[in-house]
Backbone atoms as SQL, in Angstrom:
CREATE TABLE atoms (id INTEGER PRIMARY KEY, chain TEXT, resi INTEGER, resn TEXT, atom TEXT, x REAL, y REAL, z REAL);
INSERT INTO atoms VALUES
  (1, 'A', 1, 'MET', 'N', 0.862, -1.176, -0.018),
  (2, 'A', 1, 'MET', 'CA', -0.005, 0.011, -0.009),
  (3, 'A', 1, 'MET', 'C', 0.906, 1.235, 0.001),
  (4, 'A', 2, 'GLY', 'N', 0.694, 2.123, -0.943),
  (5, 'A', 2, 'GLY', 'CA', 1.480, 3.334, -1.034),
  (6, 'A', 2, 'GLY', 'C', 0.996, 4.431, -0.095),
  (7, 'A', 3, 'VAL', 'N', 1.771, 5.515, -0.081),
  (8, 'A', 3, 'VAL', 'CA', 1.464, 6.626, 0.793),
  (9, 'A', 3, 'VAL', 'C', 0.100, 7.227, 0.477),
  (10, 'A', 4, 'LEU', 'N', -0.167, 7.368, -0.835),
  (11, 'A', 4, 'LEU', 'CA', -1.430, 7.997, -1.278),
  (12, 'A', 4, 'LEU', 'C', -2.599, 7.089, -0.852),
  (13, 'A', 5, 'GLU', 'N', -2.441, 5.782, -1.033),
  (14, 'A', 5, 'GLU', 'CA', -3.536, 4.866, -0.644),
  (15, 'A', 5, 'GLU', 'C', -3.737, 4.891, 0.883),
  (16, 'A', 6, 'THR', 'N', -2.642, 4.954, 1.630),
  (17, 'A', 6, 'THR', 'CA', -2.758, 5.035, 3.084),
  (18, 'A', 6, 'THR', 'C', -3.485, 6.312, 3.491),
  (19, 'A', 7, 'THR', 'N', -3.169, 7.433, 2.861),
  (20, 'A', 7, 'THR', 'CA', -3.846, 8.701, 3.132),
  (21, 'A', 7, 'THR', 'C', -5.345, 8.603, 2.801),
  (22, 'A', 8, 'LYS', 'N', -5.639, 8.023, 1.647),
  (23, 'A', 8, 'LYS', 'CA', -7.067, 7.829, 1.252),
  (24, 'A', 8, 'LYS', 'C', -7.803, 7.027, 2.295),
  (25, 'A', 9, 'THR', 'N', -7.153, 5.967, 2.785),
  (26, 'A', 9, 'THR', 'CA', -7.783, 5.079, 3.772),
  (27, 'A', 9, 'THR', 'C', -8.027, 5.836, 5.079),
  (28, 'A', 10, 'ARG', 'N', -7.069, 6.634, 5.444),
  (29, 'A', 10, 'ARG', 'CA', -7.221, 7.429, 6.704),
  (30, 'A', 10, 'ARG', 'C', -8.364, 8.475, 6.578),
  (31, 'A', 11, 'VAL', 'N', -8.388, 9.127, 5.422),
  (32, 'A', 11, 'VAL', 'CA', -9.443, 10.119, 5.191),
  (33, 'A', 11, 'VAL', 'C', -10.809, 9.457, 5.228),
  (34, 'A', 12, 'ALA', 'N', -10.942, 8.309, 4.553),
  (35, 'A', 12, 'ALA', 'CA', -12.227, 7.583, 4.576),
  (36, 'A', 12, 'ALA', 'C', -12.599, 7.195, 5.965),
  (37, 'A', 13, 'ARG', 'N', -11.631, 6.719, 6.750),
  (38, 'A', 13, 'ARG', 'CA', -11.933, 6.305, 8.133),
  (39, 'A', 13, 'ARG', 'C', -12.335, 7.509, 8.976),
  (40, 'A', 14, 'ALA', 'N', -11.696, 8.636, 8.759),
  (41, 'A', 14, 'ALA', 'CA', -12.031, 9.855, 9.508),
  (42, 'A', 14, 'ALA', 'C', -13.441, 10.334, 9.151),
  (43, 'A', 15, 'LYS', 'N', -13.788, 10.272, 7.860),
  (44, 'A', 15, 'LYS', 'CA', -15.150, 10.680, 7.457),
  (45, 'A', 15, 'LYS', 'C', -16.195, 9.752, 8.124),
  (46, 'A', 16, 'THR', 'N', -15.881, 8.480, 8.152),
  (47, 'A', 16, 'THR', 'CA', -16.821, 7.531, 8.803),
  (48, 'A', 16, 'THR', 'C', -16.995, 7.836, 10.279),
  (49, 'A', 17, 'ALA', 'N', -15.895, 8.170, 10.922),
  (50, 'A', 17, 'ALA', 'CA', -15.939, 8.490, 12.319),
  (51, 'A', 17, 'ALA', 'C', -16.787, 9.740, 12.623),
  (52, 'A', 18, 'VAL', 'N', -16.724, 10.726, 11.685),
  (53, 'A', 18, 'VAL', 'CA', -17.505, 11.939, 11.846),
  (54, 'A', 18, 'VAL', 'C', -18.959, 11.647, 11.637),
  (55, 'A', 19, 'GLU', 'N', -19.225, 10.757, 10.643),
  (56, 'A', 19, 'GLU', 'CA', -20.648, 10.418, 10.373),
  (57, 'A', 19, 'GLU', 'C', -21.271, 9.565, 11.458),
  (58, 'A', 20, 'THR', 'N', -20.461, 8.778, 12.135),
  (59, 'A', 20, 'THR', 'CA', -20.974, 7.864, 13.188),
  (60, 'A', 20, 'THR', 'C', -20.229, 8.149, 14.500),
  (61, 'A', 21, 'PRO', 'N', -20.579, 9.265, 15.164),
  (62, 'A', 21, 'PRO', 'CA', -19.863, 9.643, 16.385),
  (63, 'A', 21, 'PRO', 'C', -20.033, 8.574, 17.475),
  (64, 'A', 22, 'ILE', 'N', -19.030, 8.405, 18.260),
  (65, 'A', 22, 'ILE', 'CA', -19.096, 7.460, 19.380),
  (66, 'A', 22, 'ILE', 'C', -19.132, 8.294, 20.637),
  (67, 'A', 23, 'ASP', 'N', -20.004, 7.941, 21.548),
  (68, 'A', 23, 'ASP', 'CA', -20.171, 8.647, 22.822),
  (69, 'A', 23, 'ASP', 'C', -19.048, 8.183, 23.784),
  (70, 'A', 24, 'LEU', 'N', -17.945, 8.875, 23.771),
  (71, 'A', 24, 'LEU', 'CA', -16.850, 8.531, 24.653),
  (72, 'A', 24, 'LEU', 'C', -16.650, 9.664, 25.692),
  (73, 'A', 25, 'PRO', 'N', -16.086, 9.363, 26.834),
  (74, 'A', 25, 'PRO', 'CA', -15.878, 10.388, 27.837),
  (75, 'A', 25, 'PRO', 'C', -14.650, 11.265, 27.465),
  (76, 'A', 26, 'LEU', 'N', -14.892, 12.234, 26.591),
  (77, 'A', 26, 'LEU', 'CA', -13.800, 13.096, 26.163),
  (78, 'A', 26, 'LEU', 'C', -13.354, 14.003, 27.284),
  (79, 'A', 27, 'GLY', 'N', -12.041, 14.222, 27.408),
  (80, 'A', 27, 'GLY', 'CA', -11.525, 15.093, 28.421),
  (81, 'A', 27, 'GLY', 'C', -11.638, 14.550, 29.829),
  (82, 'A', 28, 'GLN', 'N', -11.776, 13.232, 29.949),
  (83, 'A', 28, 'GLN', 'CA', -11.868, 12.617, 31.248),
  (84, 'A', 28, 'GLN', 'C', -10.795, 11.605, 31.416),
  (85, 'A', 29, 'ILE', 'N', -10.432, 11.307, 32.644),
  (86, 'A', 29, 'ILE', 'CA', -9.480, 10.244, 32.945),
  (87, 'A', 29, 'ILE', 'C', -10.286, 9.027, 33.350),
  (88, 'A', 30, 'LEU', 'N', -9.956, 7.899, 32.726),
  (89, 'A', 30, 'LEU', 'CA', -10.627, 6.624, 33.097),
  (90, 'A', 30, 'LEU', 'C', -9.708, 5.968, 34.152),
  (91, 'A', 31, 'ASN', 'N', -10.168, 5.903, 35.362),
  (92, 'A', 31, 'ASN', 'CA', -9.416, 5.338, 36.474),
  (93, 'A', 31, 'ASN', 'C', -9.722, 3.903, 36.657),
  (94, 'A', 32, 'GLY', 'N', -8.737, 3.050, 36.571),
  (95, 'A', 32, 'GLY', 'CA', -8.979, 1.619, 36.784),
  (96, 'A', 32, 'GLY', 'C', -7.903, 0.808, 36.076),
  (97, 'A', 33, 'ASP', 'N', -8.143, -0.475, 35.995),
  (98, 'A', 33, 'ASP', 'CA', -7.237, -1.386, 35.301),
  (99, 'A', 33, 'ASP', 'C', -7.231, -1.002, 33.842),
  (100, 'A', 34, 'CYS', 'N', -6.077, -0.641, 33.295),
  (101, 'A', 34, 'CYS', 'CA', -6.016, -0.138, 31.894),
  (102, 'A', 34, 'CYS', 'C', -6.532, -1.171, 30.904),
  (103, 'A', 35, 'VAL', 'N', -6.214, -2.440, 31.095),
  (104, 'A', 35, 'VAL', 'CA', -6.629, -3.481, 30.175),
  (105, 'A', 35, 'VAL', 'C', -8.149, -3.601, 30.173),
  (106, 'A', 36, 'GLU', 'N', -8.762, -3.624, 31.354),
  (107, 'A', 36, 'GLU', 'CA', -10.219, -3.709, 31.460),
  (108, 'A', 36, 'GLU', 'C', -10.868, -2.442, 30.857),
  (109, 'A', 37, 'ALA', 'N', -10.318, -1.273, 31.161),
  (110, 'A', 37, 'ALA', 'CA', -10.890, -0.046, 30.617),
  (111, 'A', 37, 'ALA', 'C', -10.811, -0.025, 29.104),
  (112, 'A', 38, 'MET', 'N', -9.681, -0.452, 28.558),
  (113, 'A', 38, 'MET', 'CA', -9.541, -0.427, 27.089),
  (114, 'A', 38, 'MET', 'C', -10.450, -1.459, 26.432),
  (115, 'A', 39, 'ARG', 'N', -10.727, -2.570, 27.122),
  (116, 'A', 39, 'ARG', 'CA', -11.668, -3.550, 26.567),
  (117, 'A', 39, 'ARG', 'C', -13.083, -2.960, 26.442),
  (118, 'A', 40, 'SER', 'N', -13.400, -2.028, 27.294),
  (119, 'A', 40, 'SER', 'CA', -14.738, -1.440, 27.256),
  (120, 'A', 40, 'SER', 'C', -14.921, -0.411, 26.176),
  (121, 'A', 41, 'LEU', 'N', -13.792, 0.024, 25.582),
  (122, 'A', 41, 'LEU', 'CA', -13.872, 1.065, 24.497),
  (123, 'A', 41, 'LEU', 'C', -14.222, 0.394, 23.183),
  (124, 'A', 42, 'PRO', 'N', -14.995, 1.124, 22.328),
  (125, 'A', 42, 'PRO', 'CA', -15.320, 0.559, 21.025),
  (126, 'A', 42, 'PRO', 'C', -14.061, 0.365, 20.177),
  (127, 'A', 43, 'ASP', 'N', -14.080, -0.581, 19.275),
  (128, 'A', 43, 'ASP', 'CA', -12.970, -0.815, 18.368),
  (129, 'A', 43, 'ASP', 'C', -12.710, 0.417, 17.564),
  (130, 'A', 44, 'ASN', 'N', -11.431, 0.691, 17.268),
  (131, 'A', 44, 'ASN', 'CA', -10.980, 1.830, 16.429),
  (132, 'A', 44, 'ASN', 'C', -11.466, 3.167, 16.937),
  (133, 'A', 45, 'SER', 'N', -11.631, 3.321, 18.270),
  (134, 'A', 45, 'SER', 'CA', -12.077, 4.594, 18.812),
  (135, 'A', 45, 'SER', 'C', -10.953, 5.445, 19.387),
  (136, 'A', 46, 'ILE', 'N', -9.732, 4.906, 19.451),
  (137, 'A', 46, 'ILE', 'CA', -8.606, 5.665, 19.979),
  (138, 'A', 46, 'ILE', 'C', -7.402, 5.495, 19.057),
  (139, 'A', 47, 'ASP', 'N', -6.554, 6.528, 19.058),
  (140, 'A', 47, 'ASP', 'CA', -5.365, 6.458, 18.209),
  (141, 'A', 47, 'ASP', 'C', -4.096, 6.161, 19.043),
  (142, 'A', 48, 'CYS', 'N', -4.116, 6.505, 20.310),
  (143, 'A', 48, 'CYS', 'CA', -2.905, 6.343, 21.133),
  (144, 'A', 48, 'CYS', 'C', -3.281, 6.127, 22.606),
  (145, 'A', 49, 'VAL', 'N', -2.528, 5.258, 23.270),
  (146, 'A', 49, 'VAL', 'CA', -2.672, 5.046, 24.685),
  (147, 'A', 49, 'VAL', 'C', -1.297, 5.351, 25.298),
  (148, 'A', 50, 'PHE', 'N', -1.278, 6.207, 26.288),
  (149, 'A', 50, 'PHE', 'CA', -0.034, 6.516, 26.996),
  (150, 'A', 50, 'PHE', 'C', -0.089, 5.883, 28.346),
  (151, 'A', 51, 'ALA', 'N', 0.778, 4.940, 28.565),
  (152, 'A', 51, 'ALA', 'CA', 0.847, 4.230, 29.830),
  (153, 'A', 51, 'ALA', 'C', 2.021, 4.761, 30.636),
  (154, 'A', 52, 'ASP', 'N', 1.763, 5.167, 31.834),
  (155, 'A', 52, 'ASP', 'CA', 2.786, 5.767, 32.682),
  (156, 'A', 52, 'ASP', 'C', 2.943, 4.884, 33.930),
  (157, 'A', 53, 'PRO', 'N', 4.176, 4.539, 34.277),
  (158, 'A', 53, 'PRO', 'CA', 4.363, 3.698, 35.439),
  (159, 'A', 53, 'PRO', 'C', 3.951, 4.417, 36.728),
  (160, 'A', 54, 'PRO', 'N', 3.510, 3.676, 37.712),
  (161, 'A', 54, 'PRO', 'CA', 3.194, 4.353, 38.992),
  (162, 'A', 54, 'PRO', 'C', 4.442, 4.904, 39.654),
  (163, 'A', 55, 'TYR', 'N', 4.326, 6.085, 40.157),
  (164, 'A', 55, 'TYR', 'CA', 5.471, 6.717, 40.801),
  (165, 'A', 55, 'TYR', 'C', 5.409, 6.471, 42.315),
  (166, 'A', 56, 'ASN', 'N', 6.480, 6.814, 42.954),
  (167, 'A', 56, 'ASN', 'CA', 6.622, 6.660, 44.425),
  (168, 'A', 56, 'ASN', 'C', 6.604, 5.220, 44.866),
  (169, 'A', 57, 'LEU', 'N', 7.014, 4.336, 44.006),
  (170, 'A', 57, 'LEU', 'CA', 7.100, 2.927, 44.371),
  (171, 'A', 57, 'LEU', 'C', 8.129, 2.702, 45.454),
  (172, 'A', 58, 'GLN', 'N', 9.141, 3.579, 45.495),
  (173, 'A', 58, 'GLN', 'CA', 10.198, 3.395, 46.455),
  (174, 'A', 58, 'GLN', 'C', 9.817, 3.864, 47.859),
  (175, 'A', 59, 'LEU', 'N', 8.676, 4.485, 47.993),
  (176, 'A', 59, 'LEU', 'CA', 8.219, 5.009, 49.284),
  (177, 'A', 59, 'LEU', 'C', 7.416, 3.933, 50.023),
  (178, 'A', 60, 'GLY', 'N', 7.548, 3.903, 51.329),
  (179, 'A', 60, 'GLY', 'CA', 6.714, 3.022, 52.142),
  (180, 'A', 60, 'GLY', 'C', 7.109, 1.568, 52.117),
  (181, 'A', 61, 'GLY', 'N', 8.331, 1.248, 51.817),
  (182, 'A', 61, 'GLY', 'CA', 8.804, -0.136, 51.828),
  (183, 'A', 61, 'GLY', 'C', 8.756, -0.770, 50.477),
  (184, 'A', 62, 'ASP', 'N', 8.916, -2.095, 50.479),
  (185, 'A', 62, 'ASP', 'CA', 8.990, -2.832, 49.218),
  (186, 'A', 62, 'ASP', 'C', 7.598, -3.010, 48.594),
  (187, 'A', 63, 'LEU', 'N', 7.604, -3.149, 47.282),
  (188, 'A', 63, 'LEU', 'CA', 6.393, -3.438, 46.551),
  (189, 'A', 63, 'LEU', 'C', 6.608, -4.755, 45.806),
  (190, 'A', 64, 'ASN', 'N', 5.754, -5.717, 46.011),
  (191, 'A', 64, 'ASN', 'CA', 5.908, -7.035, 45.434),
  (192, 'A', 64, 'ASN', 'C', 4.775, -7.336, 44.463),
  (193, 'A', 65, 'ARG', 'N', 5.125, -8.067, 43.395),
  (194, 'A', 65, 'ARG', 'CA', 4.144, -8.573, 42.454),
  (195, 'A', 65, 'ARG', 'C', 3.370, -9.704, 43.068),
  (196, 'A', 66, 'PRO', 'N', 2.261, -10.096, 42.437),
  (197, 'A', 66, 'PRO', 'CA', 1.491, -11.244, 42.959),
  (198, 'A', 66, 'PRO', 'C', 2.296, -12.523, 43.100),
  (199, 'A', 67, 'ASP', 'N', 3.357, -12.684, 42.226),
  (200, 'A', 67, 'ASP', 'CA', 4.165, -13.906, 42.319),
  (201, 'A', 67, 'ASP', 'C', 5.260, -13.775, 43.386),
  (202, 'A', 68, 'GLY', 'N', 5.288, -12.663, 44.112),
  (203, 'A', 68, 'GLY', 'CA', 6.236, -12.467, 45.184),
  (204, 'A', 68, 'GLY', 'C', 7.542, -11.777, 44.769),
  (205, 'A', 69, 'SER', 'N', 7.779, -11.594, 43.479),
  (206, 'A', 69, 'SER', 'CA', 9.002, -10.935, 43.040),
  (207, 'A', 69, 'SER', 'C', 8.885, -9.419, 43.308),
  (208, 'A', 70, 'GLN', 'N', 9.997, -8.781, 43.551),
  (209, 'A', 70, 'GLN', 'CA', 10.013, -7.411, 43.948),
  (210, 'A', 70, 'GLN', 'C', 10.008, -6.475, 42.738),
  (211, 'A', 71, 'VAL', 'N', 9.219, -5.398, 42.838),
  (212, 'A', 71, 'VAL', 'CA', 9.143, -4.407, 41.776),
  (213, 'A', 71, 'VAL', 'C', 10.222, -3.369, 42.043),
  (214, 'A', 72, 'ASP', 'N', 11.003, -3.093, 40.974),
  (215, 'A', 72, 'ASP', 'CA', 12.070, -2.100, 41.115),
  (216, 'A', 72, 'ASP', 'C', 11.470, -0.692, 41.223),
  (217, 'A', 73, 'ALA', 'N', 12.081, 0.157, 42.003),
  (218, 'A', 73, 'ALA', 'CA', 11.638, 1.511, 42.132),
  (219, 'A', 73, 'ALA', 'C', 11.952, 2.307, 40.853),
  (220, 'A', 74, 'VAL', 'N', 11.238, 3.368, 40.652),
  (221, 'A', 74, 'VAL', 'CA', 11.546, 4.232, 39.500),
  (222, 'A', 74, 'VAL', 'C', 12.859, 4.969, 39.788),
  (223, 'A', 75, 'THR', 'N', 13.793, 4.889, 38.828),
  (224, 'A', 75, 'THR', 'CA', 15.061, 5.521, 38.982),
  (225, 'A', 75, 'THR', 'C', 15.233, 6.669, 38.014),
  (226, 'A', 76, 'ASP', 'N', 16.230, 7.485, 38.193),
  (227, 'A', 76, 'ASP', 'CA', 16.500, 8.607, 37.291),
  (228, 'A', 76, 'ASP', 'C', 16.718, 8.089, 35.863),
  (229, 'A', 77, 'HIS', 'N', 17.356, 6.912, 35.731),
  (230, 'A', 77, 'HIS', 'CA', 17.603, 6.321, 34.393),
  (231, 'A', 77, 'HIS', 'C', 16.259, 5.975, 33.744),
  (232, 'A', 78, 'TRP', 'N', 15.354, 5.431, 34.480),
  (233, 'A', 78, 'TRP', 'CA', 13.994, 5.077, 33.931),
  (234, 'A', 78, 'TRP', 'C', 13.208, 6.324, 33.566),
  (235, 'A', 79, 'ASP', 'N', 13.374, 7.377, 34.334),
  (236, 'A', 79, 'ASP', 'CA', 12.548, 8.547, 34.215),
  (237, 'A', 79, 'ASP', 'C', 13.138, 9.636, 33.338),
  (238, 'A', 80, 'GLN', 'N', 14.186, 9.309, 32.574),
  (239, 'A', 80, 'GLN', 'CA', 14.817, 10.361, 31.751),
  (240, 'A', 80, 'GLN', 'C', 14.035, 10.559, 30.453),
  (241, 'A', 81, 'PHE', 'N', 14.069, 11.760, 29.926),
  (242, 'A', 81, 'PHE', 'CA', 13.377, 12.065, 28.682),
  (243, 'A', 81, 'PHE', 'C', 14.350, 12.595, 27.682);
C-alpha cells in the first residue's frame, strides 16, 4: 500500500468516524485497570494510549508482584526524557 492509498484510507476512516460519532468520555481520565478499561472502549475509537508507570514505588517499603518478586523503584535512568 502506497502513501497515497494510506492517506485515502485514513481520510475515509475519519469521514466515517465523523458520520458515526461514538459517545466517549472526552476530556476525562478513566481510572482503573487499563486493560479492562480499554476492553470497554469501542474498536478503532482511539489512536494512542499513553501508559505511565506508577510513581513513588520506592516510598513506604517494598512493593511485590502477585508472584512475590520485587518491583524495582523508579530511577532517574528510567525517568529520563
